All heavy atoms as TSV, in Angstrom:
chain	resi	resn	atom	element	x	y	z
A	1	MET	N	N	-5.449	0.852	-14.525
A	1	MET	CA	C	-4.144	0.413	-14.350
A	1	MET	C	C	-4.249	-0.868	-13.376
A	1	MET	O	O	-4.794	-0.921	-12.386
A	1	MET	CB	C	-3.292	1.515	-13.640
A	1	MET	CG	C	-1.858	1.055	-13.063
A	1	MET	SD	S	-0.950	2.355	-12.553
A	1	MET	CE	C	-0.382	2.930	-14.108
A	2	GLY	N	N	-3.520	-1.912	-13.844
A	2	GLY	CA	C	-3.452	-3.109	-13.062
A	2	GLY	C	C	-2.222	-3.221	-12.201
A	2	GLY	O	O	-1.352	-2.394	-12.209
A	3	ILE	N	N	-2.223	-4.311	-11.411
A	3	ILE	CA	C	-1.187	-4.438	-10.458
A	3	ILE	C	C	0.239	-4.696	-11.054
A	3	ILE	O	O	1.166	-4.282	-10.444
A	3	ILE	CB	C	-1.558	-5.610	-9.457
A	3	ILE	CG1	C	-0.715	-5.574	-8.232
A	3	ILE	CG2	C	-1.365	-6.988	-10.167
A	3	ILE	CD1	C	-1.414	-4.795	-7.106
A	4	ASN	N	N	0.138	-5.205	-12.234
A	4	ASN	CA	C	1.519	-5.519	-12.957
A	4	ASN	C	C	1.918	-4.369	-13.991
A	4	ASN	O	O	3.009	-4.565	-14.599
A	4	ASN	CB	C	1.342	-6.915	-13.667
A	4	ASN	CG	C	1.595	-8.000	-12.766
A	4	ASN	OD1	O	2.428	-7.942	-11.799
A	4	ASN	ND2	N	0.869	-9.047	-12.971
A	5	ARG	N	N	1.138	-3.334	-14.013
A	5	ARG	CA	C	1.472	-2.326	-14.942
A	5	ARG	C	C	2.337	-1.222	-14.276
A	5	ARG	O	O	2.015	-0.715	-13.259
A	5	ARG	CB	C	0.189	-1.655	-15.443
A	5	ARG	CG	C	0.417	-0.717	-16.647
A	5	ARG	CD	C	-0.814	-0.345	-17.384
A	5	ARG	NE	N	-0.472	0.748	-18.320
A	5	ARG	CZ	C	-1.365	1.530	-18.735
A	5	ARG	NH1	N	-2.579	1.468	-18.494
A	5	ARG	NH2	N	-0.834	2.466	-19.663
A	6	GLU	N	N	3.438	-0.836	-14.862
A	6	GLU	CA	C	4.305	0.149	-14.296
A	6	GLU	C	C	3.741	1.498	-14.552
A	6	GLU	O	O	3.008	1.777	-15.494
A	6	GLU	CB	C	5.755	-0.015	-14.921
A	6	GLU	CG	C	6.465	-1.195	-14.476
A	6	GLU	CD	C	7.886	-1.134	-14.963
A	6	GLU	OE1	O	8.487	-0.136	-15.168
A	6	GLU	OE2	O	8.353	-2.275	-15.284
A	7	SER	N	N	4.246	2.400	-13.748
A	7	SER	CA	C	3.772	3.800	-13.986
A	7	SER	C	C	4.987	4.819	-13.625
A	7	SER	O	O	5.746	4.475	-12.702
A	7	SER	CB	C	2.638	4.112	-12.926
A	7	SER	OG	O	2.323	5.552	-12.830
A	8	ASP	N	N	4.962	6.052	-14.176
A	8	ASP	CA	C	6.008	6.893	-13.957
A	8	ASP	C	C	5.482	8.005	-12.944
A	8	ASP	O	O	6.263	8.938	-12.556
A	8	ASP	CB	C	6.339	7.717	-15.225
A	8	ASP	CG	C	7.148	6.728	-16.213
A	8	ASP	OD1	O	7.708	5.772	-15.664
A	8	ASP	OD2	O	7.036	7.052	-17.408
A	9	ILE	N	N	4.276	7.759	-12.320
A	9	ILE	CA	C	3.763	8.642	-11.413
A	9	ILE	C	C	4.498	8.511	-10.054
A	9	ILE	O	O	4.591	7.344	-9.642
A	9	ILE	CB	C	2.281	8.497	-11.198
A	9	ILE	CG1	C	1.497	8.774	-12.412
A	9	ILE	CG2	C	1.743	9.429	-10.135
A	9	ILE	CD1	C	0.033	8.374	-12.405
A	10	GLU	N	N	5.028	9.571	-9.551
A	10	GLU	CA	C	5.589	9.460	-8.176
A	10	GLU	C	C	4.694	9.817	-7.166
A	10	GLU	O	O	3.856	10.677	-7.247
A	10	GLU	CB	C	6.806	10.589	-8.131
A	10	GLU	CG	C	7.899	10.236	-9.123
A	10	GLU	CD	C	9.103	11.260	-8.887
A	10	GLU	OE1	O	9.247	11.790	-7.719
A	10	GLU	OE2	O	9.823	11.332	-9.836
A	11	THR	N	N	4.791	9.127	-6.045
A	11	THR	CA	C	3.800	9.220	-4.943
A	11	THR	C	C	4.614	9.209	-3.650
A	11	THR	O	O	5.539	8.668	-3.506
A	11	THR	CB	C	2.755	8.026	-4.873
A	11	THR	OG1	O	3.433	6.830	-4.746
A	11	THR	CG2	C	1.939	8.017	-6.175
A	12	ASN	N	N	3.801	9.744	-2.625
A	12	ASN	CA	C	4.231	9.563	-1.263
A	12	ASN	C	C	3.281	8.768	-0.513
A	12	ASN	O	O	2.053	8.909	-0.694
A	12	ASN	CB	C	4.416	10.987	-0.688
A	12	ASN	CG	C	5.365	11.939	-1.281
A	12	ASN	OD1	O	6.527	11.558	-1.473
A	12	ASN	ND2	N	5.030	13.143	-1.614
A	13	LEU	N	N	3.872	8.031	0.459
A	13	LEU	CA	C	2.975	7.077	1.218
A	13	LEU	C	C	3.309	7.282	2.730
A	13	LEU	O	O	4.453	7.275	3.139
A	13	LEU	CB	C	3.297	5.622	0.893
A	13	LEU	CG	C	2.656	4.538	1.662
A	13	LEU	CD1	C	1.151	4.622	1.465
A	13	LEU	CD2	C	3.248	3.228	1.418
A	14	GLN	N	N	2.283	7.551	3.564
A	14	GLN	CA	C	2.449	7.693	4.936
A	14	GLN	C	C	1.411	6.681	5.537
A	14	GLN	O	O	0.344	6.595	5.104
A	14	GLN	CB	C	2.143	9.123	5.315
A	14	GLN	CG	C	3.072	10.174	4.869
A	14	GLN	CD	C	2.708	11.589	5.309
A	14	GLN	OE1	O	1.957	11.732	6.281
A	14	GLN	NE2	N	3.095	12.568	4.546
A	15	ILE	N	N	1.872	6.126	6.644
A	15	ILE	CA	C	1.013	5.298	7.319
A	15	ILE	C	C	1.167	5.595	8.888
A	15	ILE	O	O	2.267	5.669	9.361
A	15	ILE	CB	C	1.388	3.817	7.151
A	15	ILE	CG1	C	1.408	3.441	5.710
A	15	ILE	CG2	C	0.552	2.889	7.973
A	15	ILE	CD1	C	1.994	2.057	5.406
A	16	GLY	N	N	0.086	5.658	9.615
A	16	GLY	CA	C	0.152	5.956	11.031
A	16	GLY	C	C	-1.215	5.973	11.660
A	16	GLY	O	O	-2.299	5.920	10.939
A	17	PRO	N	N	-1.181	6.168	13.015
A	17	PRO	CA	C	-2.541	6.173	13.701
A	17	PRO	C	C	-3.179	7.592	13.665
A	17	PRO	O	O	-2.465	8.617	13.522
A	17	PRO	CB	C	-2.107	5.838	15.197
A	17	PRO	CG	C	-0.703	6.393	15.286
A	17	PRO	CD	C	-0.122	6.121	13.863
A	18	THR	N	N	-4.470	7.681	13.758
A	18	THR	CA	C	-5.184	8.876	13.822
A	18	THR	C	C	-5.648	9.060	15.271
A	18	THR	O	O	-5.557	8.240	16.052
A	18	THR	CB	C	-6.559	8.849	12.921
A	18	THR	OG1	O	-7.426	7.979	13.500
A	18	THR	CG2	C	-6.190	8.551	11.505
A	19	SER	N	N	-5.969	10.382	15.491
A	19	SER	CA	C	-6.452	10.739	16.874
A	19	SER	C	C	-7.769	10.001	17.253
A	19	SER	O	O	-8.134	9.908	18.414
A	19	SER	CB	C	-6.656	12.128	16.986
A	19	SER	OG	O	-7.549	12.678	16.099
A	20	GLU	N	N	-8.512	9.413	16.258
A	20	GLU	CA	C	-9.829	8.684	16.477
A	20	GLU	C	C	-9.559	7.193	16.650
A	20	GLU	O	O	-10.480	6.388	16.654
A	20	GLU	CB	C	-10.786	8.932	15.295
A	20	GLU	CG	C	-11.300	10.374	15.231
A	20	GLU	CD	C	-10.300	11.235	14.562
A	20	GLU	OE1	O	-9.627	10.804	13.725
A	20	GLU	OE2	O	-10.414	12.531	14.862
A	21	GLY	N	N	-8.291	6.630	16.674
A	21	GLY	CA	C	-8.067	5.326	16.933
A	21	GLY	C	C	-8.126	4.481	15.702
A	21	GLY	O	O	-8.145	3.259	15.796
A	22	MET	N	N	-7.934	5.174	14.528
A	22	MET	CA	C	-7.970	4.452	13.220
A	22	MET	C	C	-6.446	4.302	12.766
A	22	MET	O	O	-5.698	4.982	13.299
A	22	MET	CB	C	-8.839	5.114	12.130
A	22	MET	CG	C	-10.305	5.336	12.598
A	22	MET	SD	S	-11.180	3.748	12.657
A	22	MET	CE	C	-11.498	3.651	10.896
A	23	VAL	N	N	-6.258	3.522	11.753
A	23	VAL	CA	C	-5.005	3.478	11.193
A	23	VAL	C	C	-5.194	4.050	9.773
A	23	VAL	O	O	-6.075	3.752	8.952
A	23	VAL	CB	C	-4.426	2.003	10.972
A	23	VAL	CG1	C	-3.126	2.036	10.163
A	23	VAL	CG2	C	-4.218	1.439	12.377
A	24	ARG	N	N	-4.425	5.078	9.449
A	24	ARG	CA	C	-4.644	5.869	8.131
A	24	ARG	C	C	-3.409	5.451	7.242
A	24	ARG	O	O	-2.277	5.530	7.529
A	24	ARG	CB	C	-4.616	7.299	8.309
A	24	ARG	CG	C	-4.669	8.134	6.974
A	24	ARG	CD	C	-5.032	9.526	7.225
A	24	ARG	NE	N	-6.484	9.553	7.668
A	24	ARG	CZ	C	-7.071	10.626	8.125
A	24	ARG	NH1	N	-6.430	11.786	8.101
A	24	ARG	NH2	N	-8.311	10.611	8.472
A	25	ILE	N	N	-3.765	5.126	5.975
A	25	ILE	CA	C	-2.763	5.030	4.863
A	25	ILE	C	C	-3.095	6.209	4.001
A	25	ILE	O	O	-4.175	6.346	3.531
A	25	ILE	CB	C	-2.925	3.725	4.109
A	25	ILE	CG1	C	-2.696	2.505	5.043
A	25	ILE	CG2	C	-2.156	3.646	2.920
A	25	ILE	CD1	C	-2.936	1.138	4.318
A	26	TYR	N	N	-2.067	7.095	3.869
A	26	TYR	CA	C	-2.318	8.344	3.081
A	26	TYR	C	C	-1.333	8.307	1.887
A	26	TYR	O	O	-0.129	8.109	2.004
A	26	TYR	CB	C	-1.921	9.552	3.971
A	26	TYR	CG	C	-2.143	10.808	3.415
A	26	TYR	CD1	C	-3.343	11.328	3.334
A	26	TYR	CD2	C	-1.010	11.495	2.909
A	26	TYR	CE1	C	-3.478	12.651	2.716
A	26	TYR	CE2	C	-1.175	12.762	2.299
A	26	TYR	CZ	C	-2.418	13.237	2.177
A	26	TYR	OH	O	-2.575	14.511	1.609
A	27	VAL	N	N	-1.921	8.346	0.642
A	27	VAL	CA	C	-1.184	8.349	-0.515
A	27	VAL	C	C	-1.424	9.688	-1.251
A	27	VAL	O	O	-2.510	10.212	-1.305
A	27	VAL	CB	C	-1.668	7.179	-1.516
A	27	VAL	CG1	C	-0.903	7.151	-2.736
A	27	VAL	CG2	C	-1.630	5.911	-0.819
A	28	GLU	N	N	-0.337	10.342	-1.682
A	28	GLU	CA	C	-0.438	11.558	-2.307
A	28	GLU	C	C	0.517	11.540	-3.567
A	28	GLU	O	O	1.637	10.978	-3.510
A	28	GLU	CB	C	0.183	12.687	-1.458
A	28	GLU	CG	C	0.243	13.996	-2.034
A	28	GLU	CD	C	0.894	15.015	-1.128
A	28	GLU	OE1	O	1.658	14.673	-0.254
A	28	GLU	OE2	O	0.624	16.287	-1.267
A	29	GLY	N	N	-0.126	11.930	-4.744
A	29	GLY	CA	C	0.756	11.949	-5.953
A	29	GLY	C	C	-0.138	12.259	-7.084
A	29	GLY	O	O	-1.413	12.044	-7.131
A	30	GLY	N	N	0.463	12.778	-8.174
A	30	GLY	CA	C	-0.325	13.170	-9.378
A	30	GLY	C	C	-1.476	14.084	-9.075
A	30	GLY	O	O	-2.479	14.034	-9.826
A	31	GLY	N	N	-1.339	15.046	-8.092
A	31	GLY	CA	C	-2.377	15.893	-7.866
A	31	GLY	C	C	-3.550	15.403	-6.988
A	31	GLY	O	O	-4.650	15.964	-6.851
A	32	VAL	N	N	-3.410	14.085	-6.550
A	32	VAL	CA	C	-4.354	13.385	-5.840
A	32	VAL	C	C	-3.926	13.213	-4.321
A	32	VAL	O	O	-2.857	12.778	-4.134
A	32	VAL	CB	C	-4.816	12.132	-6.373
A	32	VAL	CG1	C	-5.818	11.350	-5.545
A	32	VAL	CG2	C	-5.301	12.341	-7.791
A	33	GLU	N	N	-4.848	13.469	-3.379
A	33	GLU	CA	C	-4.599	13.093	-2.014
A	33	GLU	C	C	-5.572	12.105	-1.538
A	33	GLU	O	O	-6.790	12.336	-1.624
A	33	GLU	CB	C	-4.638	14.274	-1.099
A	33	GLU	CG	C	-3.624	15.357	-1.403
A	33	GLU	CD	C	-3.766	16.564	-0.511
A	33	GLU	OE1	O	-4.508	16.503	0.583
A	33	GLU	OE2	O	-3.155	17.550	-0.813
A	34	LEU	N	N	-5.110	10.824	-1.106
A	34	LEU	CA	C	-6.070	9.799	-0.871
A	34	LEU	C	C	-5.868	9.284	0.519
A	34	LEU	O	O	-4.931	8.464	0.793
A	34	LEU	CB	C	-5.806	8.641	-1.741
A	34	LEU	CG	C	-6.814	7.506	-1.800
A	34	LEU	CD1	C	-8.327	7.866	-1.831
A	34	LEU	CD2	C	-6.446	6.446	-2.778
A	35	PRO	N	N	-6.630	9.732	1.571
A	35	PRO	CA	C	-6.512	9.228	2.849
A	35	PRO	C	C	-7.443	8.023	3.018
A	35	PRO	O	O	-8.588	8.029	2.648
A	35	PRO	CB	C	-6.950	10.335	3.845
A	35	PRO	CG	C	-7.869	11.180	2.989
A	35	PRO	CD	C	-7.438	10.928	1.515
A	36	MET	N	N	-6.961	6.872	3.499
A	36	MET	CA	C	-7.799	5.686	3.757
A	36	MET	C	C	-7.650	5.298	5.181
A	36	MET	O	O	-6.679	4.990	5.685
A	36	MET	CB	C	-7.318	4.563	2.814
A	36	MET	CG	C	-7.384	4.878	1.385
A	36	MET	SD	S	-6.703	3.574	0.346
A	36	MET	CE	C	-4.946	3.979	0.485
A	37	ASP	N	N	-8.834	5.332	5.899
A	37	ASP	CA	C	-8.744	4.915	7.291
A	37	ASP	C	C	-9.306	3.475	7.505
A	37	ASP	O	O	-10.275	3.141	6.893
A	37	ASP	CB	C	-9.677	5.918	8.058
A	37	ASP	CG	C	-9.030	7.318	8.195
A	37	ASP	OD1	O	-7.879	7.364	7.835
A	37	ASP	OD2	O	-9.789	8.235	8.527
A	38	PHE	N	N	-8.611	2.763	8.364
A	38	PHE	CA	C	-8.979	1.412	8.754
A	38	PHE	C	C	-9.069	1.091	10.209
A	38	PHE	O	O	-8.233	1.808	10.953
A	38	PHE	CB	C	-7.974	0.438	8.103
A	38	PHE	CG	C	-7.928	0.552	6.733
A	38	PHE	CD1	C	-6.832	1.421	6.151
A	38	PHE	CD2	C	-8.678	-0.127	5.766
A	38	PHE	CE1	C	-6.714	1.717	4.799
A	38	PHE	CE2	C	-8.470	0.030	4.464
A	38	PHE	CZ	C	-7.568	0.872	3.898
A	39	LEU	N	N	-9.898	0.343	10.662
A	39	LEU	CA	C	-9.934	-0.205	12.028
A	39	LEU	C	C	-8.524	-0.919	12.224
A	39	LEU	O	O	-8.089	-1.477	11.301
A	39	LEU	CB	C	-11.055	-1.110	12.385
A	39	LEU	CG	C	-12.511	-0.555	12.223
A	39	LEU	CD1	C	-13.520	-1.679	12.295
A	39	LEU	CD2	C	-12.740	0.456	13.378
A	40	PRO	N	N	-8.118	-0.922	13.455
A	40	PRO	CA	C	-6.801	-1.621	13.697
A	40	PRO	C	C	-6.924	-3.113	13.257
A	40	PRO	O	O	-5.875	-3.546	12.621
A	40	PRO	CB	C	-6.721	-1.605	15.253
A	40	PRO	CG	C	-7.359	-0.289	15.659
A	40	PRO	CD	C	-8.575	-0.176	14.719
A	41	GLU	N	N	-7.894	-3.870	13.399
A	41	GLU	CA	C	-8.017	-5.189	12.986
A	41	GLU	C	C	-7.914	-5.298	11.504
A	41	GLU	O	O	-7.241	-6.134	10.856
A	41	GLU	CB	C	-9.295	-5.859	13.428
A	41	GLU	CG	C	-9.450	-5.983	14.953
A	41	GLU	CD	C	-9.875	-4.593	15.634
A	41	GLU	OE1	O	-10.392	-3.654	14.984
A	41	GLU	OE2	O	-9.725	-4.580	16.910
A	42	GLU	N	N	-8.607	-4.326	10.716
A	42	GLU	CA	C	-8.428	-4.195	9.296
A	42	GLU	C	C	-7.004	-4.064	8.801
A	42	GLU	O	O	-6.555	-4.589	7.935
A	42	GLU	CB	C	-9.351	-3.206	8.719
A	42	GLU	CG	C	-10.854	-3.476	8.869
A	42	GLU	CD	C	-11.655	-2.350	8.468
A	42	GLU	OE1	O	-11.395	-1.182	8.743
A	42	GLU	OE2	O	-12.760	-2.513	7.867
A	43	ALA	N	N	-6.352	-3.148	9.571
A	43	ALA	CA	C	-5.013	-2.750	9.205
A	43	ALA	C	C	-4.042	-3.942	9.413
A	43	ALA	O	O	-3.113	-4.198	8.679
A	43	ALA	CB	C	-4.556	-1.617	10.067
A	44	GLU	N	N	-4.262	-4.762	10.488
A	44	GLU	CA	C	-3.510	-5.967	10.669
A	44	GLU	C	C	-3.769	-6.987	9.594
A	44	GLU	O	O	-2.832	-7.601	9.102
A	44	GLU	CB	C	-3.999	-6.630	12.017
A	44	GLU	CG	C	-3.359	-5.809	13.165
A	44	GLU	CD	C	-3.887	-6.265	14.527
A	44	GLU	OE1	O	-4.904	-7.025	14.613
A	44	GLU	OE2	O	-3.374	-5.870	15.614
A	45	GLU	N	N	-4.971	-7.092	9.030
A	45	GLU	CA	C	-5.313	-7.977	7.860
A	45	GLU	C	C	-4.460	-7.388	6.662
A	45	GLU	O	O	-3.968	-8.214	5.906
A	45	GLU	CB	C	-6.807	-7.973	7.654
A	45	GLU	CG	C	-7.548	-8.781	8.585
A	45	GLU	CD	C	-8.992	-8.689	8.373
A	45	GLU	OE1	O	-9.433	-8.325	7.198
A	45	GLU	OE2	O	-9.805	-9.043	9.308
A	46	ILE	N	N	-4.541	-6.191	6.451
A	46	ILE	CA	C	-3.748	-5.559	5.321
A	46	ILE	C	C	-2.343	-5.876	5.388
A	46	ILE	O	O	-1.590	-6.280	4.547
A	46	ILE	CB	C	-4.019	-4.064	5.157
A	46	ILE	CG1	C	-5.480	-3.855	4.800
A	46	ILE	CG2	C	-3.112	-3.454	4.158
A	46	ILE	CD1	C	-5.977	-2.356	5.036
A	47	ALA	N	N	-1.786	-5.728	6.685
A	47	ALA	CA	C	-0.327	-6.010	6.885
A	47	ALA	C	C	0.047	-7.481	6.636
A	47	ALA	O	O	0.961	-7.806	5.958
A	47	ALA	CB	C	-0.007	-5.691	8.368
A	48	GLU	N	N	-0.969	-8.380	6.914
A	48	GLU	CA	C	-0.704	-9.789	6.596
A	48	GLU	C	C	-0.767	-9.960	5.118
A	48	GLU	O	O	0.092	-10.775	4.545
A	48	GLU	CB	C	-1.732	-10.642	7.352
A	48	GLU	CG	C	-1.617	-10.712	8.772
A	48	GLU	CD	C	-2.822	-11.450	9.448
A	48	GLU	OE1	O	-3.531	-12.081	8.651
A	48	GLU	OE2	O	-2.970	-11.427	10.654
A	49	GLU	N	N	-1.582	-9.409	4.528
A	49	GLU	CA	C	-1.577	-9.503	2.942
A	49	GLU	C	C	-0.336	-8.938	2.246
A	49	GLU	O	O	0.157	-9.495	1.391
A	49	GLU	CB	C	-2.786	-8.758	2.346
A	49	GLU	CG	C	-4.231	-9.419	2.775
A	49	GLU	CD	C	-5.351	-8.655	2.193
A	49	GLU	OE1	O	-5.183	-7.905	1.166
A	49	GLU	OE2	O	-6.461	-8.733	2.810
A	50	ILE	N	N	0.154	-7.831	2.878
A	50	ILE	CA	C	1.448	-7.259	2.362
A	50	ILE	C	C	2.577	-8.244	2.480
A	50	ILE	O	O	3.430	-8.496	1.647
A	50	ILE	CB	C	1.669	-5.867	2.990
A	50	ILE	CG1	C	0.625	-4.886	2.457
A	50	ILE	CG2	C	3.130	-5.473	2.679
A	50	ILE	CD1	C	0.708	-3.535	3.113
A	51	ARG	N	N	2.621	-8.813	3.775
A	51	ARG	CA	C	3.675	-9.840	4.081
A	51	ARG	C	C	3.619	-10.996	3.129
A	51	ARG	O	O	4.595	-11.512	2.703
A	51	ARG	CB	C	3.638	-10.222	5.463
A	51	ARG	CG	C	4.146	-9.170	6.422
A	51	ARG	CD	C	4.398	-9.821	7.829
A	51	ARG	NE	N	3.155	-9.845	8.645
A	51	ARG	CZ	C	2.690	-8.858	9.312
A	51	ARG	NH1	N	3.257	-7.604	9.293
A	51	ARG	NH2	N	1.554	-8.980	9.920
A	52	ALA	N	N	2.318	-11.485	2.971
A	52	ALA	CA	C	2.202	-12.635	1.981
A	52	ALA	C	C	2.559	-12.337	0.629
A	52	ALA	O	O	3.202	-13.074	-0.099
A	52	ALA	CB	C	0.668	-13.058	2.031
A	53	ALA	N	N	2.244	-11.044	0.144
A	53	ALA	CA	C	2.594	-10.619	-1.193
A	53	ALA	C	C	4.142	-10.574	-1.341
A	53	ALA	O	O	4.777	-10.891	-2.358
A	53	ALA	CB	C	1.984	-9.360	-1.573
A	54	ALA	N	N	4.778	-10.083	-0.327
A	54	ALA	CA	C	6.338	-9.953	-0.269
A	54	ALA	C	C	6.887	-11.319	-0.285
A	54	ALA	O	O	7.864	-11.588	-1.034
A	54	ALA	CB	C	6.722	-9.181	0.934
A	55	ALA	N	N	6.365	-12.240	0.250
A	55	ALA	CA	C	6.940	-13.756	0.256
A	55	ALA	C	C	6.678	-14.291	-1.150
A	55	ALA	O	O	7.597	-14.888	-1.605
A	55	ALA	CB	C	6.206	-14.509	1.375
A	56	ARG	N	N	5.585	-14.053	-1.713
A	56	ARG	CA	C	5.301	-14.539	-3.084
A	56	ARG	C	C	6.296	-13.816	-4.093
A	56	ARG	O	O	6.837	-14.425	-5.101
A	56	ARG	CB	C	3.885	-14.315	-3.512
A	56	ARG	CG	C	2.819	-15.377	-2.758
A	56	ARG	CD	C	1.536	-15.318	-3.386
A	56	ARG	NE	N	0.925	-14.030	-3.552
A	56	ARG	CZ	C	0.253	-13.319	-2.609
A	56	ARG	NH1	N	0.037	-13.821	-1.449
A	56	ARG	NH2	N	-0.238	-12.140	-2.832
A	57	ALA	N	N	6.460	-12.538	-3.888
A	57	ALA	CA	C	7.406	-11.753	-4.802
A	57	ALA	C	C	8.814	-12.265	-4.686
A	57	ALA	O	O	9.505	-12.336	-5.713
A	57	ALA	CB	C	7.405	-10.293	-4.428
A	58	ARG	N	N	9.195	-12.677	-3.464
A	58	ARG	CA	C	10.558	-13.193	-3.398
A	58	ARG	C	C	10.778	-14.449	-4.229
A	58	ARG	O	O	11.821	-14.735	-4.726
A	58	ARG	CB	C	10.811	-13.667	-2.046
A	58	ARG	CG	C	11.170	-12.405	-1.073
A	58	ARG	CD	C	11.656	-12.808	0.199
A	58	ARG	NE	N	11.685	-11.689	1.151
A	58	ARG	CZ	C	10.711	-11.336	2.050
A	58	ARG	NH1	N	9.662	-12.152	2.176
A	58	ARG	NH2	N	10.773	-10.299	2.816
A	59	GLY	N	N	9.659	-15.203	-4.465
A	59	GLY	CA	C	9.783	-16.521	-5.100
A	59	GLY	C	C	9.463	-16.301	-6.615
A	59	GLY	O	O	9.571	-17.231	-7.486
A	60	ALA	N	N	9.083	-15.056	-7.000
A	60	ALA	CA	C	8.699	-14.726	-8.427
A	60	ALA	C	C	10.015	-14.744	-9.270
A	60	ALA	O	O	11.053	-14.270	-8.802
A	60	ALA	CB	C	7.993	-13.363	-8.617
A	61	LYS	N	N	9.850	-15.049	-10.568
A	61	LYS	CA	C	10.962	-14.900	-11.512
A	61	LYS	C	C	11.224	-13.439	-11.825
A	61	LYS	O	O	10.248	-12.661	-11.853
A	61	LYS	CB	C	10.614	-15.637	-12.851
A	61	LYS	CG	C	10.535	-17.184	-12.599
A	61	LYS	CD	C	10.258	-17.684	-13.946
A	61	LYS	CE	C	10.101	-19.297	-13.803
A	61	LYS	NZ	N	9.813	-19.950	-15.049
A	62	PRO	N	N	12.484	-13.021	-11.842
A	62	PRO	CA	C	12.711	-11.546	-12.164
A	62	PRO	C	C	12.198	-11.229	-13.576
A	62	PRO	O	O	12.189	-12.034	-14.531
A	62	PRO	CB	C	14.207	-11.490	-12.134
A	62	PRO	CG	C	14.717	-12.810	-11.935
A	62	PRO	CD	C	13.576	-13.752	-11.719
A	63	ARG	N	N	11.818	-9.998	-13.787
A	63	ARG	CA	C	11.285	-9.516	-15.050
A	63	ARG	C	C	12.410	-9.225	-15.949
A	63	ARG	O	O	13.538	-8.819	-15.548
A	63	ARG	CB	C	10.451	-8.165	-14.847
A	63	ARG	CG	C	9.302	-8.386	-14.123
A	63	ARG	CD	C	8.512	-6.985	-14.059
A	63	ARG	NE	N	9.415	-6.008	-13.443
A	63	ARG	CZ	C	9.342	-4.727	-13.740
A	63	ARG	NH1	N	8.625	-4.315	-14.639
A	63	ARG	NH2	N	10.190	-3.864	-13.181
A	64	ARG	N	N	12.244	-9.482	-17.258
A	64	ARG	CA	C	13.245	-9.025	-18.271
A	64	ARG	C	C	12.743	-7.791	-18.961
A	64	ARG	O	O	11.578	-7.629	-19.244
A	64	ARG	CB	C	13.372	-10.012	-19.221
A	64	ARG	CG	C	13.900	-11.444	-18.626
A	64	ARG	CD	C	14.123	-12.432	-19.672
A	64	ARG	NE	N	14.617	-13.619	-19.032
A	64	ARG	CZ	C	14.910	-14.794	-19.715
A	64	ARG	NH1	N	14.654	-14.799	-21.072
A	64	ARG	NH2	N	15.386	-15.774	-19.153
A	65	LYS	N	N	13.680	-6.944	-19.141
A	65	LYS	CA	C	13.356	-5.631	-19.799
A	65	LYS	C	C	13.821	-5.680	-21.253
A	65	LYS	O	O	14.659	-6.361	-21.658
A	65	LYS	CB	C	13.923	-4.450	-19.112
A	65	LYS	CG	C	13.201	-4.213	-17.846
A	65	LYS	CD	C	13.695	-2.784	-17.270
A	65	LYS	CE	C	12.796	-2.565	-16.073
A	65	LYS	NZ	N	13.015	-1.202	-15.619
């Protein structure tokens, strides 16, 4: 599945700190549980990438169905 491909799979997303000082992104859906732990510095880089993608998405042309 690529970044531009739609899916009907419903997922839950949780983001928070762990007791070990990591930042966890936890994705659950379709019978899969996926915990991903990152150092705080890595989490900040991911946050920057998300902000940059949101800015690019604002400038994207709307999709036609």
